[in-house]
C-alpha positions, 0 to 999 in steps of 0.5 A: 045606978046598979049594972044590970045582969042579963039572964041567957034564958030570957030575953029582957033588958032594963029601961034604957033610962037606967044606965050609968053616966057613961051609958053602960046599962047591962052586962051578960045575956047573948048575941042571938038575933032576937036579943039583937033586935029587941035591944035596938028596938029599945035604943040599946046596942052591945059594945064590949072587947073580946076578953070582956063579958057582953056589955050593953049600952044606951048612951046619953047624949046620942049622935043622930044624923037626920038626912036632910040635915047632912052635908058633904064637901065640895071635894067629896061631891066632886069625887062623887060626880067623877064616880071614882067608886062604884057603889053597891048594897048588900053585896058583900056584908060579911067582908065589910064587917071583917074589914070594919074589924081588921083595918088598923085605926089611929089611936086604936088598939085591937077591935071590938069586933070579935068573931062572935059579932061578926057571926051574929050581925051576919045572921041578921044580914041573912034575916035581912035586918043588917045591911052594908054599903060598899065602895069598890075601886077597880073591883076592889072592896076599898071602904064601906060600913054596916049597920041595922035597920028597924022602921024608919032608922038605921043604926050605924055600927062600924065603917072602914077605908082602905082609899081616901074618902071611901067610906065617906062615899058609902055613908053619902049612898046611905044618906041618899038611901035614907031620903029616898025611903024616907027614914027618920034618922041615922043613929051614930050612936057616940058623939064625934067631932067628925060626924058634928061636923057634917050636920049630925046631932047630939040628942038627949036620950029621952028625944032620941028614944021618942024618935025611935018609937016613932020610927018603929011605927013604919014598916021595916025594909026587910031583906037585901036592899041592892034591889031597892036602890034601882 
């Protein structure tokens, strides 16, 4: 299959099914809010290193977390019960994204979360489509995650932790929010052993796209989510 080059003056994408075997679908375009929202509505997401052109992906299979199927360890549930962390939603979105970019990870050099990515997703947050779940300890931000929500789905982009289990606690509260608001699934994009161990499922792209279309029939929760958590 060819890799498609996107024009900068028109927001169009090829069909996700035309992606390469590794999931690469297209190159180019921009990171404008409308293009990003269009991409997510088609099951496509950007992922590229800072010194590369913008790359767009449609993976097969896709890792999905269905809220009612996710399980958490007893030790994590005990930490949550003891309220070792304070949890907030959409309180400090930019800081969460910046920490996702800057916190060092094992076996990873550099980051794909560039200044351009941060600015673009900040725009989506201000428009009410991108959200962060944040964990605090002694008023210090120590963990969190962020992503984009359309319809009844949440597409997770990245997470970080500065304290053990801090990002897992944020993910737990994302799952509780998803249950409360009847989300169909959390899109974790790449298949990882960690998410599989928690109950995530590797789903064929065809099945994922069908579920995505169904989720987009639901109204999007646009705006800051902190008030919706009460």
